[in-house]
Backbone as a printed PyTorch tensor [residue, N CA C, xyz], in Angstrom:
tensor([[[128.0690,  14.9420, 112.6530],
         [126.7840,  14.3110, 112.3170],
         [126.3330,  15.8150, 112.9860]],

        [[125.2550,  16.7090, 112.2880],
         [124.8260,  17.6330, 112.7550],
         [123.3880,  17.5330, 113.7290]],

        [[123.6500,  18.1290, 114.9310],
         [122.8870,  17.9410, 116.1300],
         [121.2840,  18.6020, 115.6890]],

        [[120.4700,  17.7530, 115.7960],
         [119.0740,  18.4470, 115.0640],
         [118.5650,  19.4510, 115.9640]],

        [[118.7390,  19.3990, 117.3220],
         [118.5010,  20.3370, 118.2430],
         [119.0500,  21.8910, 118.1820]],

        [[120.4300,  21.6300, 117.3470],
         [121.3860,  22.9350, 117.4100],
         [120.8270,  23.5910, 116.0560]],

        [[120.2360,  22.7820, 115.0730],
         [119.6020,  23.1660, 113.7420],
         [118.1510,  23.6940, 114.2260]],

        [[117.1000,  22.9390, 114.6180],
         [116.1580,  23.9420, 115.2370],
         [116.3630,  24.7070, 116.3970]],

        [[117.3640,  24.9720, 116.7250],
         [117.7440,  26.3190, 117.5230],
         [117.7980,  27.4370, 116.5320]],

        [[118.3570,  27.1970, 115.7330],
         [118.8480,  28.1660, 114.6420],
         [117.4540,  28.5350, 113.7260]],

        [[116.7560,  27.7720, 113.7020],
         [115.1320,  27.5420, 112.8390],
         [114.8280,  28.9640, 113.9720]],

        [[114.2820,  28.3150, 115.1710],
         [113.7870,  29.1910, 116.0330],
         [114.4040,  30.5940, 116.5040]],

        [[115.4250,  30.6070, 116.3350],
         [115.9660,  31.8950, 116.2630],
         [115.5570,  32.8710, 115.2760]],

        [[115.4010,  32.0880, 113.6040],
         [115.0500,  33.1200, 112.7560],
         [113.5130,  33.2170, 112.8070]],

        [[113.0240,  32.3830, 113.4150],
         [111.1910,  32.4840, 113.4150],
         [111.1420,  33.7780, 114.3430]],

        [[111.8690,  33.7240, 115.3890],
         [111.6650,  34.9490, 116.4920],
         [112.3390,  36.0320, 116.0410]],

        [[113.1130,  36.3500, 114.9120],
         [113.3600,  37.3480, 114.5110],
         [112.3730,  37.4900, 113.6530]],

        [[111.8230,  36.8660, 112.6330],
         [111.0030,  37.4500, 111.6670],
         [109.7110,  37.8660, 112.3860]],

        [[109.2070,  37.4430, 113.6290],
         [108.2080,  37.7180, 114.3200],
         [108.3410,  38.8550, 114.8850]],

        [[109.5070,  39.3050, 115.1740],
         [109.6580,  40.8060, 115.8010],
         [109.2890,  41.8220, 114.7490]],

        [[109.1760,  41.4770, 113.5640],
         [108.7200,  42.4040, 112.4010],
         [107.2450,  42.0280, 111.9890]],

        [[106.5220,  41.2860, 112.6420],
         [105.2650,  40.9630, 111.9980],
         [104.1520,  41.3270, 113.4230]],

        [[103.0980,  42.0360, 112.9750],
         [101.8430,  42.1650, 113.7450],
         [101.8550,  40.6750, 114.7200]],

        [[101.1680,  41.0430, 115.9910],
         [101.0500,  39.9130, 117.1380],
         [100.0670,  38.6680, 116.3780]],

        [[ 99.0510,  39.3690, 115.5890],
         [ 98.0890,  38.3820, 114.7020],
         [ 98.7150,  37.5500, 113.6390]],

        [[100.0140,  37.9030, 113.3110],
         [100.4600,  37.1410, 112.0190],
         [101.8120,  36.4530, 112.2100]],

        [[102.0220,  36.4010, 113.6850],
         [103.7450,  35.6770, 114.0520],
         [103.1650,  34.2900, 114.1100]],

        [[104.4300,  33.5960, 113.7630],
         [104.4750,  31.9990, 113.5620],
         [104.6950,  31.4620, 114.9810]],

        [[104.0520,  30.3390, 115.0360],
         [104.0940,  29.6040, 116.3430],
         [105.5150,  29.0540, 116.0980]],

        [[106.3300,  28.3550, 117.0140],
         [107.2270,  27.4470, 116.5250],
         [107.1650,  25.9530, 117.1230]],

        [[107.0080,  25.1610, 115.7110],
         [106.7750,  23.6550, 116.1660],
         [107.3640,  23.4040, 114.7930]],

        [[107.5400,  21.6990, 114.8800],
         [108.1200,  21.2670, 113.3840],
         [106.8120,  21.0770, 112.3340]],

        [[105.8290,  21.2710, 112.8760],
         [104.4570,  21.3190, 111.9680],
         [104.1720,  22.8720, 111.7250]],

        [[104.7720,  23.8620, 111.9240],
         [104.5560,  25.1020, 111.1740],
         [104.5970,  25.3790, 109.8720]],

        [[103.7620,  25.7220, 109.4560],
         [103.6520,  25.8540, 107.8690],
         [104.3330,  27.1560, 107.6870]],

        [[105.6120,  27.1770, 106.8770],
         [106.1450,  28.1640, 106.4640],
         [106.0180,  28.9760, 105.5220]],

        [[105.7190,  28.2250, 104.2480],
         [105.6700,  28.9670, 102.8180],
         [104.8590,  27.9120, 102.2830]],

        [[103.8630,  28.2440, 101.2950],
         [102.9060,  27.3730, 100.2250],
         [101.5130,  27.7900, 100.9400]],

        [[100.8260,  27.0130, 100.4020],
         [ 99.1820,  27.2930, 100.5800],
         [ 98.6670,  27.6810, 101.9640]],

        [[ 99.5280,  26.8350, 102.9780],
         [ 98.9510,  27.0520, 104.1090],
         [100.2450,  28.0230, 105.1540]],

        [[101.1300,  28.3600, 104.3750],
         [102.1040,  28.9430, 105.0890],
         [101.7680,  30.5520, 105.6400]],

        [[102.4960,  30.5870, 106.5360],
         [102.5180,  32.2330, 107.0700],
         [103.0390,  33.2200, 106.6810]],

        [[104.2750,  32.9130, 105.6920],
         [105.3390,  33.9850, 104.9020],
         [104.7560,  33.9870, 103.8510]],

        [[104.9010,  35.3850, 103.1460],
         [104.7310,  35.5720, 101.5830],
         [106.3320,  35.3640, 101.3590]],

        [[106.3990,  35.8320,  99.9420],
         [107.6650,  35.5740,  99.5270],
         [108.5770,  36.3890, 100.0680]],

        [[108.3610,  37.6840, 100.3400],
         [109.2280,  38.5030, 100.9180],
         [109.8050,  37.9380, 102.3860]],

        [[108.7570,  37.4650, 103.0530],
         [108.8040,  36.8080, 104.2960],
         [109.8450,  35.5830, 104.2050]],

        [[109.5660,  34.8220, 103.2870],
         [110.3720,  33.8330, 103.2060],
         [111.9710,  34.1100, 102.6730]],

        [[112.5930,  34.9920, 102.1900],
         [113.5620,  35.6490, 101.8040],
         [114.0520,  35.8740, 103.1650]],

        [[113.8260,  36.8810, 103.7360],
         [114.1220,  37.2740, 105.0160],
         [114.2550,  36.2160, 106.0720]],

        [[113.6720,  35.4720, 106.0490],
         [113.5360,  34.0600, 106.9650],
         [114.6390,  33.1650, 106.3720]],

        [[114.9150,  32.9330, 105.2430],
         [116.0560,  32.2510, 104.7700],
         [117.3640,  32.8130, 104.8820]],

        [[117.4550,  34.0140, 104.6760],
         [118.8820,  34.8880, 105.0090],
         [119.0920,  34.7200, 106.5340]],

        [[117.9750,  34.8930, 107.5150],
         [118.2140,  34.7590, 108.7510],
         [118.8610,  33.4520, 109.1530]],

        [[117.9150,  32.1860, 109.0060],
         [118.6310,  30.9880, 108.8360],
         [119.8660,  30.6890, 108.4070]],

        [[120.3530,  31.0870, 107.3720],
         [121.4950,  30.8800, 106.7470],
         [122.7270,  31.4220, 107.7620]],

        [[122.1650,  32.6400, 107.9800],
         [123.2630,  33.4890, 109.2020],
         [123.9150,  32.9060, 110.3840]],

        [[122.3990,  32.2680, 111.0020],
         [122.4530,  31.4990, 112.0440],
         [123.2770,  29.9770, 111.7090]],

        [[122.9950,  29.3660, 110.8100],
         [123.6760,  28.2590, 110.3970],
         [125.1220,  28.4870, 110.2490]],

        [[125.5700,  29.8180, 109.7050],
         [127.0610,  29.8300, 109.7320],
         [127.7070,  30.4430, 111.0710]],

        [[127.0280,  30.8400, 112.0220],
         [127.4340,  31.3840, 113.1990],
         [127.4480,  29.7820, 114.1900]],

        [[126.1700,  28.8900, 113.9400],
         [126.4040,  27.8430, 114.7550],
         [127.3220,  26.5840, 114.5370]],

        [[127.5670,  26.7160, 113.2300],
         [128.1310,  25.4970, 112.5480],
         [129.3370,  25.8250, 111.9060]],

        [[129.4890,  27.0500, 111.5500],
         [130.9470,  27.5570, 110.9290],
         [131.1330,  26.9730, 109.6260]],

        [[129.9640,  26.7830, 108.9090],
         [129.6370,  26.6050, 107.1570],
         [128.5170,  27.3670, 106.6730]],

        [[129.1030,  27.8750, 105.6500],
         [128.3510,  28.6680, 104.5020],
         [127.2020,  27.8970, 103.7660]],

        [[126.1650,  28.0540, 104.1800],
         [124.7530,  27.0010, 103.7260],
         [124.0930,  27.9290, 102.7230]],

        [[123.6160,  27.4230, 101.4560],
         [122.8490,  28.2030, 100.6760],
         [121.4200,  27.5420, 100.7930]],

        [[120.4450,  27.9510, 101.2140],
         [119.0780,  26.9680, 101.3750],
         [118.3780,  27.2970,  99.9720]],

        [[118.2800,  28.6030,  99.3150],
         [117.4840,  28.5410,  98.2470],
         [118.1230,  28.7320,  96.9400]],

        [[118.5070,  27.6080,  96.6290],
         [119.2140,  27.5640,  95.2310],
         [118.6260,  26.3140,  94.7280]],

        [[118.7950,  25.9800,  93.3810],
         [118.4850,  25.0240,  92.5400],
         [118.1140,  23.8100,  92.8620]],

        [[119.0690,  23.7230,  93.4280],
         [118.5890,  21.8190,  94.3020],
         [117.0360,  22.1120,  95.1460]],

        [[117.4450,  22.9180,  95.7620],
         [115.9060,  23.4420,  96.7120],
         [114.8740,  23.2390,  96.2250]],

        [[115.0680,  24.2980,  94.7860],
         [113.5510,  24.5170,  94.4360],
         [113.0740,  23.4560,  93.2760]],

        [[114.3500,  22.4790,  93.1120],
         [113.5250,  21.3530,  92.3550],
         [113.2580,  20.0750,  92.9940]],

        [[113.2460,  20.3300,  94.4910],
         [112.5540,  19.0500,  95.1140],
         [111.0190,  18.8950,  94.8520]],

        [[110.5160,  17.9070,  94.7390],
         [109.2840,  17.5220,  94.5630],
         [108.4990,  18.1180,  95.8270]],

        [[108.7070,  18.2030,  96.8820],
         [108.5420,  18.7890,  98.0280],
         [109.1860,  19.8190,  98.7060]],

        [[108.7720,  21.2460,  98.7500],
         [109.5240,  22.5490,  99.0330],
         [110.0170,  21.9970, 100.5730]],

        [[111.3150,  22.4940, 100.6380],
         [111.9890,  22.4660, 101.9100],
         [111.1080,  23.5830, 102.7110]],

        [[110.7020,  24.2590, 102.5110],
         [110.0920,  25.2960, 103.0970],
         [108.7550,  25.2080, 103.7880]],

        [[108.1800,  24.1720, 103.1610],
         [106.8090,  23.8280, 103.8960],
         [106.5130,  24.0570, 105.0410]],

        [[107.4700,  23.4490, 106.0060],
         [106.9400,  23.3990, 107.5100],
         [108.8380,  23.7560, 108.2840]],

        [[108.7100,  23.7990, 109.3800],
         [110.0020,  24.0810, 110.3650],
         [110.0360,  22.5150, 110.1390]],

        [[109.9410,  21.4100, 110.0370],
         [110.0840,  20.0010, 110.2650],
         [110.7600,  20.0170, 108.7460]],

        [[110.5430,  19.9390, 107.7320],
         [111.0410,  19.5080, 106.3680],
         [112.2520,  20.7720, 105.9320]],

        [[112.2990,  22.0830, 106.7660],
         [113.2290,  22.7850, 106.7250],
         [114.6880,  22.0840, 107.5470]],

        [[114.3250,  21.5120, 108.3050],
         [115.1770,  21.0400, 109.4700],
         [116.0540,  20.0590, 108.8260]],

        [[115.0160,  19.0900, 108.0970],
         [115.6930,  17.8540, 107.5700],
         [116.3020,  17.9980, 106.4980]],

        [[115.8460,  19.1900, 105.5990],
         [116.7710,  19.6450, 104.7760],
         [118.0780,  20.2500, 104.8130]],

        [[118.1110,  21.2620, 105.8210],
         [119.4430,  21.8380, 106.4330],
         [120.1410,  20.5230, 107.0760]],

        [[119.8070,  19.4910, 107.5160],
         [120.5640,  18.1250, 108.1880],
         [121.2400,  17.4870, 106.7900]],

        [[120.3790,  17.3950, 105.9020],
         [120.9990,  17.0270, 104.7280],
         [122.3110,  17.7920, 104.2440]],

        [[122.0980,  19.2090, 103.8480],
         [123.2590,  19.7620, 103.5200],
         [124.2570,  19.9670, 104.3430]],

        [[124.1460,  19.8560, 105.4330],
         [125.2660,  19.9000, 106.7570],
         [126.0750,  18.5440, 106.4580]],

        [[125.2220,  17.4650, 106.5310],
         [125.8720,  16.1920, 106.3340],
         [126.8260,  16.1670, 104.6510]],

        [[126.0680,  16.5310, 103.7840],
         [127.0410,  17.1030, 102.4550],
         [128.2990,  17.8000, 102.8620]],

        [[127.9790,  18.7230, 103.5280],
         [129.2970,  19.6320, 103.8320],
         [130.2490,  18.9350, 104.3560]],

        [[130.0660,  17.9920, 105.3500],
         [130.9690,  17.0490, 106.3200],
         [131.6390,  16.1710, 105.4050]],

        [[131.4860,  15.8840, 104.1720],
         [131.8280,  14.8050, 103.4460],
         [132.3830,  15.2320, 101.6280]],

        [[132.5820,  16.5480, 102.1200],
         [132.9680,  17.1940, 100.8150],
         [134.8860,  17.4240, 101.1360]]])
């Protein structure tokens, strides 16, 4: 079972990486309620792509598995997994669980 704290650590690292490229007044706060993408999200589409790549790389380093976050499965969900840090954490947890059962 994937440790939620480890998943949040990967997401936190990706947020810090993205923040290092943003002006101070546009940087993301880090909490599970932080809006990432969508109407109230802080990231534009290019920012989301960079963020997703950073998270995928972090997951591979932390868990030793390759995970694709932005695929048809993610895009077809009723609620986007990229809406908030918390929704992304839950989605990643589900993907890691599936990887362990393959």
